[in-house]
C-alpha positions, -999 to 999 in steps of 0.1 A, spaced: 5 149 -455 37 162 -469 59 145 -495 91 129 -483 102 118 -518 97 140 -549 106 128 -584 103 153 -612 108 147 -650 130 117 -643 147 101 -673 173 74 -674 190 65 -707 218 40 -709 249 43 -731 233 21 -758 204 45 -761 179 23 -741 154 45 -722 147 28 -689 127 58 -675 107 83 -696 98 114 -677 86 100 -644 68 123 -619 61 109 -585 53 123 -550 55 99 -521 39 110 -488 56 105 -455 43 75 -437 25 58 -467 30 24 -483 34 27 -520 34 -4 -542 50 -3 -576 36 -29 -600 50 -37 -635 62 -65 -656 99 -75 -658 119 -47 -674 92 -21 -667 116 2 -648 107 -5 -612 142 -13 -600 158 15 -621 134 40 -604 144 27 -570 181 28 -579 180 64 -590 161 75 -559 187 57 -537 216 73 -556 228 39 -570 221 48 -606 228 82 -621 201 105 -634 201 114 -671 175 142 -667 152 154 -640 155 159 -602 149 138 -571 147 150 -535 145 129 -504 134 147 -472 142 180 -491 178 168 -499 188 166 -536 200 131 -542 229 144 -564 240 175 -546 234 163 -511 238 126 -516 250 117 -481 221 134 -463 195 118 -487 210 84 -485 211 84 -446 173 87 -447 169 56 -469 170 19 -461 172 -4 -491 164 -41 -494 174 -52 -530 161 -83 -548 193 -102 -546 205 -117 -513 237 -99 -503 247 -111 -469 280 -120 -452 277 -158 -449 303 -163 -422 291 -135 -399 265 -139 -372 231 -122 -376 237 -98 -347 272 -87 -358 263 -81 -394 233 -59 -385 254 -40 -360 282 -35 -385 258 -21 -411 247 6 -385 283 16 -382 287 20 -419 263 49 -417 283 66 -390 258 58 -362 269 52 -327 267 17 -313 232 8 -300 229 -29 -291 195 -23 -276 182 -10 -309 197 -39 -328 180 -63 -304 146 -46 -309 150 -48 -347 159 -85 -345 130 -92 -322 105 -73 -344 117 -95 -374 116 -128 -354 154 -130 -357 164 -127 -320 166 -165 -315 189 -166 -346 212 -138 -334 243 -159 -329 239 -181 -359 260 -177 -390 240 -163 -419 250 -191 -442 230 -215 -420 198 -196 -424 169 -203 -448 163 -180 -478 134 -164 -460 154 -157 -429 183 -143 -449 158 -119 -465 147 -108 -430 183 -102 -421 185 -79 -451 155 -60 -438 172 -58 -404 204 -44 -420 183 -18 -439 167 -7 -407 199 -6 -386 206 31 -392 170 41 -384 159 53 -419 127 72 -424 122 55 -458 124 18 -466 126 5 -502 117 -32 -506 125 -46 -540 105 -78 -543 106 -84 -505 87 -117 -505 102 -132 -536 110 -169 -531 94 -173 -497 65 -195 -488 30 -181 -482 32 -183 -444 65 -164 -442 51 -139 -468 21 -131 -446 44 -128 -415 66 -103 -434 34 -83 -442 29 -80 -405 65 -67 -402 57 -41 -428 25 -31 -410 45 -26 -378 70 -4 -396 42 17 -411 27 21 -376 60 36 -365 59 61 -393 83 45 -417 75 53 -454 76 21 -474 80 17 -512 78 -19 -524 79 -35 -558 61 -68 -561 48 -93 -586 23 -105 -560 -9 -86 -567 -24 -97 -534 6 -81 -516 -2 -47 -531 -39 -51 -523 -31 -61 -487 -4 -36 -479 -4 -5 -501 -21 28 -494 -15 36 -531 -6 16 -562 17 28 -590 17 10 -623 48 13 -644 55 -1 -679 82 5 -705 97 32 -683 64 52 -680 44 56 -648 9 49 -661 -9 60 -629 -6 63 -592 -39 59 -573 -52 50 -539 -58 13 -538 -94 15 -529 -102 43 -553 -85 24 -581 -106 -7 -574 -138 15 -574 -130 36 -604 -115 10 -627 -129 -23 -613 -157 -41 -630 -182 -65 -617 -195 -96 -633 -231 -108 -627 -236 -145 -633 -272 -157 -636 -277 -194 -631 -305 -209 -652 -329 -237 -645 -321 -254 -678 -291 -251 -701 -294 -232 -734 -279 -242 -768 -277 -205 -779 -282 -171 -765 -318 -158 -771 -319 -129 -796 -336 -107 -769 -305 -110 -748 -279 -105 -776 -266 -72 -761 -231 -60 -753 -217 -75 -722 -239 -106 -721 -225 -140 -730 -237 -176 -725 -217 -195 -699 -195 -224 -711 -220 -250 -699 -249 -232 -714 -266 -231 -679 -256 -195 -670 -256 -160 -684 -226 -137 -677 -229 -100 -677 -200 -76 -671 -207 -40 -660 -189 -9 -649 -194 -3 -611 -190 35 -616 -217 38 -643 -249 56 -634 -269 27 -648 -256 -8 -647 -284 -22 -669 -290 -51 -645 -327 -42 -641 -333 -44 -678 -313 -75 -681 -334 -94 -655 -366 -82 -671 -354 -94 -705 -345 -128 -690 -380 -132 -675 -395 -119 -708 -376 -147 -727 -393 -172 -704 -361 -184 -687 -360 -196 -652 -334 -180 -629 -323 -203 -600 -295 -181 -586 -274 -151 -593 -241 -138 -579 -215 -111 -586 -177 -110 -585 -155 -80 -583 -125 -77 -607 -92 -79 -588 -63 -56 -589 -46 -82 -611 -73 -78 -637 -69 -40 -636 -31 -42 -638 -32 -65 -668 -56 -42 -685 -34 -11 -679 -3 -28 -691 -20 -41 -723 -39 -9 -730 -15 18 -718 -25 49 -699 -62 54 -692 
């Protein structure tokens, strides 16, 4: 699959000397969903702003669909739909008219049938004649997505698309994103919701302090960097860990009635067989055991704390 967005050696330094981006290299494939994770101030919004041509590039190059975002700004920008974090909508306009007007801003011919389809896809058709000021925050965010899609972009940037909306509406917006992906739209989203990245993204990028720490397929990232925890429930609580079990990765549970062992899922030998043998050798009764997989949130926190792996 070919790249539709290419970022090479991107640096952004502000007048005061603050480096918001430090040599970012990124290739985004056509039709994929890429989630950018990072703490506040990590550089996520700055990266999006430079790709969209809103913020100037200090050093490096960006192409969108083969168009340089500086030398051929108009062609590059026509391929992009952007939904920023902040709600920027015309409160006194109706939903239909504001989306139709946005299409005109990109020099596109009037197409009311297309606008109707976009509004139906976003569950906004019943609200088409309402003033935007009367809508809920979640519905206003949907209007912003509709505005971003009005000129038929091939790439959609969603900066915190589900911020401030309830769980039900968040899941419904995930369905909207899945529908866009099915139609071939490339989606780049920033999010603080780890479950959003796990549910939606083909790949995950982790950015911190202006550096892109990694970009990896979501499933591969979980397999390569995830850890599992084995919890062994004991028949009777212990006051202390037996000396025979005092090995790395084994701790006594807080209630003393369980043993907890963390291991690398990618390791050739997990050590579980030896662990169980040692438990039996110590004369302990095992009544149950279960494993849990580390989440993407655990991996993300580890990356941000420890830097590049």
